[in-house]
C-alpha positions in Angstrom: 23.8 -9.6 -1.6 23.0 -12.6 1.1 25.2 -15.4 1.8 21.9 -17.5 0.6 21.3 -15.3 -2.2 25.5 -15.7 -3.4 24.7 -19.7 -2.6 22.1 -19.3 -5.0 23.7 -17.7 -7.8 26.3 -20.0 -7.5 24.5 -23.2 -7.3 22.5 -21.6 -10.8 25.8 -20.7 -12.8 27.0 -23.9 -12.5 24.0 -25.8 -13.2 23.8 -23.7 -16.9 27.6 -24.5 -17.3 27.1 -28.0 -16.5 24.0 -29.0 -19.2 25.6 -27.9 -22.4 28.6 -30.0 -21.3 26.4 -33.3 -21.1 24.7 -32.3 -24.1 27.6 -31.8 -26.2 29.2 -35.0 -25.0 26.0 -36.9 -25.1 27.1 -39.1 -22.2 28.8 -37.8 -18.7 29.7 -39.5 -15.2 28.6 -38.5 -12.3 32.1 -38.8 -11.0 33.4 -36.4 -14.4 31.0 -33.7 -13.1 31.4 -33.7 -9.8 35.3 -33.6 -10.0 35.0 -30.6 -13.3 32.4 -28.6 -11.8 33.6 -28.4 -8.1 31.0 -30.6 -6.3 32.0 -31.8 -3.3 30.1 -35.3 -3.1 27.7 -37.5 -5.6 24.6 -36.2 -3.8 25.2 -33.0 -4.3 25.8 -33.3 -8.4 22.3 -35.8 -8.4 20.7 -33.3 -6.3 21.5 -30.5 -8.8 20.6 -33.0 -11.9 17.0 -33.6 -10.5 16.6 -29.9 -10.8 16.8 -29.8 -13.6 13.8 -32.5 -14.1 11.6 -29.0 -13.5 12.7 -26.8 -16.4 12.3 -26.5 -19.4 10.5 -23.8 -22.1 7.8 -22.3 -21.5 4.6 -24.4 -21.3 6.3 -26.9 -19.0 4.2 -29.2 -20.3 5.7 -33.3 -20.9 7.1 -32.2 -24.0 9.0 -28.9 -23.2 10.6 -29.9 -19.9 14.4 -31.1 -19.7 14.5 -34.9 -19.5 17.6 -36.3 -17.4 18.1 -39.8 -17.1 20.4 -40.9 -14.5 21.7 -44.9 -15.2 24.5 -46.6 -13.1 26.7 -43.8 -12.9 26.0 -42.0 -16.5 23.7 -39.3 -17.2 22.4 -38.0 -20.3 20.2 -35.3 -21.2 17.5 -34.9 -24.0 15.4 -32.0 -24.7 17.3 -29.6 -24.3 19.0 -28.8 -27.6 19.0 -25.1 -27.6 22.0 -25.5 -24.9 24.0 -26.9 -27.9 24.0 -23.6 -29.6 25.3 -19.9 -28.1 21.5 -18.2 -27.2 20.5 -15.3 -29.0 19.6 -11.7 -27.4 16.4 -10.1 -28.5 16.8 -6.7 -30.1 15.3 -5.5 -26.8 17.9 -7.8 -24.6 20.7 -6.3 -26.5 19.8 -2.8 -26.4 19.0 -3.0 -22.4 22.7 -4.5 -21.9 24.1 -1.8 -24.2 22.8 0.6 -21.8 23.4 -0.9 -18.4 27.2 -1.4 -19.6 27.4 2.3 -21.1 26.1 3.6 -17.6 28.7 1.8 -15.9 31.3 3.0 -18.4 30.1 6.3 -17.5 31.1 6.0 -13.9 34.7 5.3 -14.7 34.6 2.3 -12.3 34.0 -0.2 -15.1 36.7 -3.0 -15.5 38.9 -2.6 -18.7 37.4 -5.4 -20.3 34.0 -4.0 -20.7 35.0 -1.3 -22.7 36.1 -3.7 -26.0 32.5 -5.9 -24.6 30.1 -3.4 -25.3 32.0 -2.3 -28.5 31.6 -5.4 -29.9 27.9 -5.5 -28.4 27.2 -2.2 -30.6 28.9 -4.1 -33.9 26.4 -7.0 -33.5 23.3 -4.9 -33.1 24.3 -2.4 -35.7 24.5 0.9 -33.7 27.3 2.7 -32.1 26.7 3.3 -28.3 27.6 6.7 -28.6 25.2 7.2 -30.9 22.2 4.8 -29.7 22.3 5.4 -25.8 22.8 8.5 -24.2 24.1 8.2 -20.7 24.6 11.2 -18.3 25.5 10.3 -14.6 25.9 13.6 -13.4 28.9 13.5 -10.8 28.6 16.7 -8.3 31.4 18.9 -7.5 32.1 17.2 -4.4 33.2 13.9 -6.3 35.9 16.2 -8.1 37.0 17.5 -4.7 37.1 14.1 -3.1 39.2 12.2 -6.1 41.8 14.8 -6.1 42.4 14.0 -2.5 42.9 10.2 -2.7 45.3 10.9 -5.4 46.9 12.8 -3.2 46.5 10.4 -0.3 45.6 13.6 2.1 43.3 13.3 4.7 39.9 15.0 4.4 37.6 17.0 7.0 33.8 16.4 6.4 30.7 17.5 7.6 28.3 14.5 7.8 24.6 14.6 8.0 23.4 10.7 9.2 20.0 9.2 7.5 19.3 7.3 10.2 19.5 9.9 12.8 20.0 12.8 10.9 22.7 14.3 13.3 25.5 16.1 11.8 28.9 14.7 12.2 32.6 16.6 11.8 34.2 13.7 10.7 38.3 12.8 9.6 38.6 10.1 6.8 41.2 8.8 5.2 39.4 8.1 1.6 39.5 5.4 -0.3 37.0 5.8 -3.0 34.6 7.7 -4.6 31.7 5.6 -6.6 28.5 5.6 -8.2 25.9 3.0 -6.9 22.3 2.5 -7.0 21.3 5.8 -7.8 23.7 7.9 -5.9 27.3 8.7 -5.3 29.7 7.4 -1.9 32.7 7.5 -0.2 34.6 5.0 0.9 36.9 5.2 3.6 38.5 5.0 7.3 36.5 7.4 9.4 38.9 8.3 12.4 36.0 9.3 14.5 34.3 5.7 14.1 38.0 4.0 14.0 36.8 1.7 11.3 35.6 1.4 7.3 32.5 3.5 6.8 30.6 4.5 3.6 28.8 8.2 3.4 26.7 9.2 0.6 27.9 12.3 -1.1 24.9 14.1 -0.8 24.6 13.9 2.5 28.8 15.6 3.1 27.9 19.4 3.7 31.4 20.4 3.8 34.6 19.5 2.3 38.3 20.1 3.4 41.5 18.3 2.1 43.7 18.9 5.3 47.9 18.9 4.5 48.0 16.1 6.3 49.1 12.2 4.5 48.1 9.0 5.0 49.2 5.9 3.5 46.4 4.4 1.4 45.1 1.0 2.0 46.8 -2.0 -0.2 43.1 -3.5 -0.4 40.5 -3.1 -2.7 38.3 -0.4 -2.1 34.8 -0.6 -2.2 32.6 -0.2 -5.2 29.6 -1.2 -3.6 27.1 -0.3 -1.4 27.1 -3.0 1.7 26.9 -3.5 5.1 30.2 -5.0 6.9 28.6 -6.5 10.4 30.5 -5.8 13.4 31.3 -7.2 16.7 29.3 -4.6 18.7 26.4 -4.6 16.7 22.7 -4.5 17.2 21.0 -7.8 16.1 17.1 -8.4 15.4 15.1 -11.3 14.4 11.9 -10.6 12.4 9.5 -12.6 10.0 8.2 -11.3 6.6 5.6 -12.7 4.2 6.2 -12.9 0.6 5.7 -9.4 -0.2 8.8 -8.3 1.6 11.4 -11.0 0.7 13.1 -8.2 -1.5 14.7 -7.7 2.1 16.6 -11.1 1.9 18.1 -9.8 -1.4 19.1 -6.0 -0.5 20.4 -6.3 2.9 23.4 -8.6 4.1 20.8 -11.1 6.6 20.6 -14.3 7.7 17.4 -15.8 6.3 15.4 -19.2 7.4 12.2 -20.5 5.1 9.6 -21.6 7.4 6.8 -24.5 6.6 4.0 -21.9 6.2 6.0 -19.7 3.5 7.0 -17.2 5.6 11.0 -16.4 5.9 13.0 -15.8 9.6 15.2 -12.9 9.3 18.3 -12.1 11.5 20.0 -9.0 10.8 23.1 -6.4 12.1 22.5 -3.1 12.1 25.2 -0.4 13.9 22.2 1.6 15.1 19.0 0.1 16.5 17.0 3.1 14.6 17.8 1.6 10.6 15.9 -1.8 11.6 12.9 -0.2 13.3 12.7 2.2 10.5 12.7 -0.7 8.2 10.4 -2.9 10.2 7.8 0.0 10.3 8.3 0.6 6.4 6.9 -3.2 6.0 4.0 -2.8 8.3 1.7 -5.6 8.1 3.9 -8.0 6.2 7.0 -8.2 9.4 6.4 -9.4 12.8 9.1 -8.5 15.1 10.9 -11.1 16.8 13.4 -10.1 19.0 16.2 -7.5 19.8 15.5 -5.1 22.4 17.2 -2.5 21.3 15.5 -2.4 17.8 12.1 -3.1 19.8 12.3 0.2 21.4 13.1 2.2 18.8 10.2 0.8 17.1 7.6 1.9 20.1 9.3 5.5 19.8 8.4 5.6 16.2 4.6 4.2 16.3 4.0 6.6 19.3 5.2 9.7 17.6 3.7 8.6 14.5 0.5 7.8 16.6 1.1 11.4 18.6 1.1 12.9 14.9 -2.6 11.8 13.6 -3.8 12.6 17.3 
């Protein structure tokens, strides 16, 4: 998740918590809202309250939009009575939530609180999760081997084929976790070849050897999601994207700036320029390369190779 996406999610969560509070108390002061919901200034509170004016029930006519009244430091909200009672899930929404939660439980990575929550949801919809939802997250044999090495704190030697370069390297890894994310199994740990934390897709590991050498496990929480941590020696590329490619700002850890014409200027850091070049090639005409010499060179190489095949 990018920084901009995280800020947006936090803002929405705060607004959704603030509306029921005002509705329940009938009136609230700007000072109270600022302190209770962690705003820095009164202006930030007012800015979020003004955003509520644009929300409401489908149809979004005068009688369906939420009415926010700010007068002399006091705030009242009308036409939002549905925030005064807990929202109900539709049967489809409840079953979808049950399926997602059960899938997470099947990976053995879920927090302890999820299991009883899923049990309560099963009772609420009148069905047992085990009988209503079939979850089968297939773990390759390598996952068992890797988890055993982690439990024993033993260094592992792996043969790994990189996705970007398609080159095979042999690495010594002090493994931290093995987890399922975005449809694939991943190994997270300290790679001695790179002298840094690295993430490896398990299906790209073609050989595993558990060594006798022991290591001291990291005290930090092991990664359980696929994310890229920018490094000081990364390559930086800037490009602009249209509306069809806005998913890039959600999927990759990038910095983005909205332009007046509706496009988005993106700044991205990568350890291998080929990764960014392939992304730009995939985006096609919806992306415009702006700067980043190393990535630009790789992009031209890829285009030339593709054109040569057609010729």
